[in-house]
N, C-alpha and C positions, 0 to 999 in steps of 0.2 A: 552787080547790085547786091546779090545775096552775100558775096564775099565781104563787101563794105559793111553790111548790116551785122554780119557775124563778128567782124572785128570790133565794131562799135559796142556790141553787147558784151564783149570779153575784155574790154579795156580795163586796165588797172590791176591785173594780176589774177591769182587764183580766186574763184568765187567765194569759197569758204573763208579764206583769209580776210578778204575785204569785208564781208558781212560780220565775221567774228570780231574784227577790229571795231566795227561800228557798234556792235552789242556791248563791247567792253567800254566804249566811250560814253554810252548812255547811262544816266543815273538809274537808280532803282526805282521801280514804279511805286506809287503811294500804296500803303497797305489797304486802302479802300478807294475805289473809284465810284463817283456818284453822278447820276444823270436824272433828268426830270422826265417823268412819265406824264405827258400832257393829258392823256385820256382819263386817267384816274386822279390827276392833280396830286401826284405824290413824288417824293424824292426816292429813287431806288439806289441800292448799293451793290457793288461787286466787291466782295471781300477777298483778300489775298489774290489779286489778279495774276501775279507772277506764278503762283502755284496752280492756276486753273488753265486747262487746255481749252475749255469751252466756257464762254460767257453766256449766261442765260439772261436775256433781255426781255423786258415787258414794255410794249407800246401798242397803241391802237386797240387795247383790250385783249391782246394775245401774248403768249409766251413764245419767244423766238430764240434759237440757239445760234451763236456765232462761234464756229469751230476754227480755232487757230492751229490745231495740231496738224492739219493736213498741209500747212505751209512749210513744214520743216522746222528744225530747231532755231536757226538764226532768224528767218523771216517771221517765225512765231513771236519772238521777242520784239523785233523791230515794229511789227504792225500792231502789237499791243500798245506800244508807245504812241503810234499814230492814232489809235483809238482814243487814248487818254488826251491827246492833243485836240482832236476834233470835238470831243465831248465838252472840253473846256471852252470851246468857241461858241457854245450855245446852239449848235445845230441840233435839229430834232434827232432823237436816237434812231428813228426809222431810217433817216438819211445816212447816218453814220453806219448803221448795219449794212445798208445797201452798198456803200463804198467799200467797206472792209470785206464783205462777202465776195466782192469782185476782185480782191487782191490775189485770189488763187489763179486768175488768168495771167498774172505776171510771173514768168519763169524766174528761176534763181539767177540765170545769166542776165536777164533784163533788170532785175532789182540791183544786181551788182553794178551794171553799167550806169544806172541812175544814181547810185550812191557815189561811185567813183568819178563821174563825169566832171563835177564842179560847174560853176557858172559859165566857164569859157567853152566847154564842150557839150553842154546839155542840149544845145540846139540840134546837133547832128544825131545825138542819141534819141531825142524826142521824135525827130523825123523818121528814124528807123522804126521806132515803136508804133508810130501812127500807121505804118504800112500794114500792121497786123490786124487793123480794123476790129479792135476789141470793143466791148461795151463801154459807153461813156463813163459809167461808174468806175471801171477799171482805171481809166485815165485820171479820174478824180482821186482815186487811191494813190496813184503815182505822184500826183501833184502834192498831196498832203504828206507823202514820204519826203519830198523835197522840202516842204515847209517844216518838217521835223528837223531836218538838217539845219535850216535857218534858225530855228528856235535855240539850238544848242551850238550854233556857230561851228559846224563841222564841215570839213572838205572844201573850205573856201566860201561857204554860204553864210549869210547874215540876214538879219531881219529886214534890211533894206531891199532884199531880193524878193520878198513875198509878193509884192505887187507885180513884179516881172513874171513870176511863176504863173500867176492867175490871168495875166493879160497877154503874155507873149508866147506861151506854149499852147497852141490851138488844140481844141477838142475836135472830134469828128463832126463833120457837117451834118446837121439834122434839122428838120423843120418840125418844131413842136406843134405847129398849127396847120399842118398839111391838110388835116380833115376839115378845118375851118375854111381854108382857102378853096378846097374842092366842093364844100357844101355837104360832104358825106355825113357829118355829125349833126346836121340840123333836122329836126322833125318837120314834116310838112304841116300845112294848116289842118288837113284832115286828121293827121296823127295827133296833133295837139287837141283837136276837137274830141277825139276819143278819150283822152286823159281828162279833159274838162267834164265830159259826160259821165265818166266813171266817178269822179269826185262828187258831182251833182247827185248821182244815183245813190252813193253811200249815204249822203246827207238825207236824201229822201227816205231811205230805208230806216234811218234812225227814228223816224216819227211813226213807223208802222208797228205792227204786232210783233211780239217776241219771236215768232216763227220765221219772219223775214228780215229781222234786224241783223246787221253785220256782226260777225264774231269779233272778239277782242283783237285777234290777230289781223283781221281785215281792217279794223278801225285804225290800228297802229300803222299798218302798211299805207293806208290812205293818208294819214297824217304825215308820214315821212315823204310820201310822193308829193304832197302839197308843198312841203318845205323845199324840195328839190325843184319842182316845176315853177312855183310862184316866186321864190326868193333866190334861186340858183345856189342854194346852200350845198357845200361839199359834204360828203358822207361823214367826215370827221366832225364837222360842225353839228350835223344832225345827231350823231351818236353822243356827242358831249352835252347837248342841250339838257339842262337839268330842270327839275320841277319848279324851283324858286324863280327861274327866269322865264316862266310862262305865266303871264298875268291876264286874268279874265275879270271883267266887270261889266255891269249893265248901265246904260244911260237912258235918258228919256227921248233921245233923238232917233235912234235906230231900233228896228224890230229885232235885231240880232245883238248878242253880247259882243263887246270889243275884246279881241284877243291879241296881245302883243308878245312877241318873242324877242329875247336878247341873247345874242351869241357873239363870239369873238372872231376877228379876222384870223384866217388860217394861213399857214405857210409863211409866217413872218418870223424873222430872227429876233430873239430876245423877248423877254416878257414885257418890256417897256413898250413894245409895238402891238401888244394884244389889245387892240382897240375894240370896244364893244359896239355892236351893230344892232339896232332895234328895228323890227319889222311888224307891220300890222297885217293879220290874216284877213283875206277877203271876207266880207261880212257873210256872204252866202255859205261859206265853208267853215265859219266859226264853230258850228255845232260839232264838227269832228274833234276839235280840241276840247270843247266843253264836256262832251261825253267821255272822252278819254281821261280828262282831269277828274271827273266825277268817279270814275273807276279807281284812279290812284288814291283819291281821298278816302274812298270806302275801304281800301286796303291799308290805309295809314301810311302811304308813301308820300313823303314831303322832302323839303330841303334840297340837298345837293345830289339826291338820287337821280339817275338818268331818267329823263321824261318818258322816252319810248321803251324803257326796260330792255335795251339791247346790250349784248355782251362785248361787241367789238365793232370797229369801223367796217370790217369786211362783211359783217352780218347786215349792216345797213345797205351797203352796195349791192349785195346779193338779193336782198328782199325787194329793193326798188327795181333793179333790172329784171328780176323774174316777173314782177307785176306788170311793168311797162311792156315787156316783150310779149306777154300774154295778151294784153290789151291791143297791141299793134299787130299781133300774129307775125312777128318778125324775129329773126335771130341776128340781124345785122345792126340794129340800132335800138336804143332804149336804156343805156346806162345812165347813172346819175351825172356823169360828165357830159353826155349828150344833152341832157336836160339843161345843164348849166350853160353850155354853148348856145342852145336854142333860146334860152331866156335872155342871154346877152345880145344875140342877134335881133331878137324881137324888140328889145329896148332901143338898139341902134337904128333899126328900120323905122322906128316910131319917131326918130329925130332927137334922141338924147345926146347931150353934150359929152365930151371926154370926161369931165369931172363927175357927171351924173353916173356914167357907166362905171368908173373906178369906185365910186361910193357904193353902188349897187353890188358889184362883185367883190368888194373888199380888197381891191388892189391898192398897194402903197404908192404906185406911180401911174399916172394917166397914160403913159406910153405903152403899158402892158396890153391895153385893149385896142391898140391901133389896128390890129388885123381884122377886127370886126367891121371897122369903117371901110377898110379896103375891099371887103366883100359885100358891103351894104348896097342896097338899091338907092338910086337918086330919088329926089322928091317926086319927079314925074313917074318914075317906076313904082313908087309907093302908091300913087293915085291909081295907076293902072292895076296894081295889085288889088286895091280895094274895089275897083270896078270889075275885077275879074277879067280884064282885057289883055293881060300880059301872058304871052305864050309860056313864060317861065313858070307861071303859077297856075296853069291849066290843070284841072284835076280829073283823073280818069278812074280813081278808086271808087268803089261803091261805098256810100255812106250809110249809116244805120237808119233804118226806119222799119215800120211794121210790115205793111204790104200796100200795094197800089189798090185803089178802089175806083169804081166807075162813078160818073156824075149821078147816076140813078141811085147807087148805093149810098152816096153822100147824102142825097135828099132824104133817104129813109132813116138816117141816124137821128138820135135824139138831138134836140137843139143845143144842149150843153156840149155835145161831142163834135159839133160842127165848128170849125175854127173861123173866127172873124175878129178883126181888131182894126185899130187906126194907128199904126206905128208911124211916128214922125208926121202926123197929120194926114196920112194917106189911108183912106178906107180900103181894106182888103178882106175879101171873103171868097169862099169857094175853092180854097187851095187843098182842102182835105179834112180829115177828121182826126180825133184823138181817142185812143182806147180808154183813157182815164176820165176824160171830160175836162173842158177848159177851166171851170171853177175850181177844180182840185189841183190845178197846176200852179206852182209858185213862181213860174217864170213868165217873161213877156211873150204873149202870143205872136205868131208869125215869125218874129226875129229869132225865137228860140225853138220853134217847131221843126224847122228844117234841120235834119241831123239827129233828131230825137228818136229813140227806138220805139216810142209810142205813137209816132206820127204816121198817119195813113194818107199819103199824098194821092190826090185825085189823078187818074190817068188821063190828063188833058194838058198837052204841052202848052197850049195857048195861055191857060191860066197862069202857069209858072213863068212863062216868058214875060207876061205883063207885070208880075210881081218883081221879076229881075230888073225890068226897065224902071219901075218905080223906085226900087232900092238904089239903083245907080243914080237916079235923079237926086236922091237924098245925099249921096256921097259928093256929087258935084256941088250941091247947095252948100254943104259944109265947107268945101274948099273955096268956092268963089266968094263966099260971104266972110272970108277970113276966119272961119271957125274950124278950119282944117287941122285941129289938134289931133294928130295921128296917134297920140298916146291916150286919148280919152276912151273910156270903156265903150261908149256909144259907137265911136268910129270903128274900134276893133271888132265890136259885135256885128256891125254892118258888113265889114270885110269877110267875116266868117260866114254870115248868112248868105252873102252873094255866092261864095264858093260852094256852099251846100245846095243852093238853088240850082246852080249850074250842073251839079252832079245828078240831081233828080231829073233835070231836062235830058241829060246825056243818057240816063237809064231808060227814059221813055223812048228816046230815039233808037236805042239799041233794041228795045222790045218791038218797035214798029218796023225795024229793018228786016 
């Protein structure tokens, strides 16, 4: 086997002669190579590419160096032509850089074999190359090398073979959605609740005294987290969001101002596919954007300037993951990609169609999101999830609350600190107290109390079990009366409340054990 591979990679004569002949057959590179920097919305230029051993590229808000010198004299020239070819195809410069940086994995013998094989022998050469288990980007560099030969009709190649190159020469087998299939990338209901509580907390602190108000950095981080959590925006979309595409206005209907964001689909080829997407920020979280916009206005920052004042896509990714992992106390989950996957699965679990999911995620094709449906729960499982009856969704993690109090302590609290309400027509009282007082809370009592860090649940299991039974009754009523819209905020809030009640009951049981 090793002998046949070695013969395959040395077919066609001396390596230097083959590659030198190819270099002589290629035309001179243009005096200037141009590419589009999406992040800064600018055309960048590489002057005198033939005389430069290193291309300095700008994308994603950063400067990156692509070193051709380490490829050797012949491969240096050849892969500069490959670079020019790919850039002309309108691929993102970041993708181009990834492919060309991986060209160093291809040895001189392997490049020689690819160049000299021709359409009739490329199959055996490619088979031998695949045995090396190189990064996928290295194989893409090899494919674009073959496409370069097609473009200049060299060694038997022609433009008719381009489709053959991309479809018949297989890449290494990989599962891009392995984490989705296993569920490792999804946040649990409890973890999502922590994110929601954090956003609620930042909004609440905005209305407090200057000493407790969030810093500008905290405010920007919360805004970026909201974009990732609520809208499944990619870091590049968050980073590129500019001031003019954040619109805020007040109406007479809502107590909160309306905040609309407009951003473009990412990872699409060609500017013609940069379809604008508009989203409305959840009303309760609108103050995050209102306050940040007020800061920008005070600084005279308007127009096409970046809304969150970030320098790069990497900065957005790092700030979001740092914040989320601190909230979740985890090193394993919490990236912007995890939030995007979780948002997609949340939508699918709620019964969204293929078209709705594609529109939400900004996918050009509905088939891209099929993996979420393959891992989604059935309707019956969604009901069980809302009821808290599914073993898959049992929670054992400790949820946020202040401290347990006894029924006697509850009776001694001020009336405004004792929690009582009639959610969904069910009178509920005696579940605990609130350190702030119910009149000062902007959220719905009972349904929002469980899981709140200011909640003081009473140490009486029977009280909470009765509330759990009542909440489950509301879920069944929603479903049996054909009102089971699992996407409605009320339904999702019930689901979260039931999960949080169960955790309080579990904590009491553990204390009594």
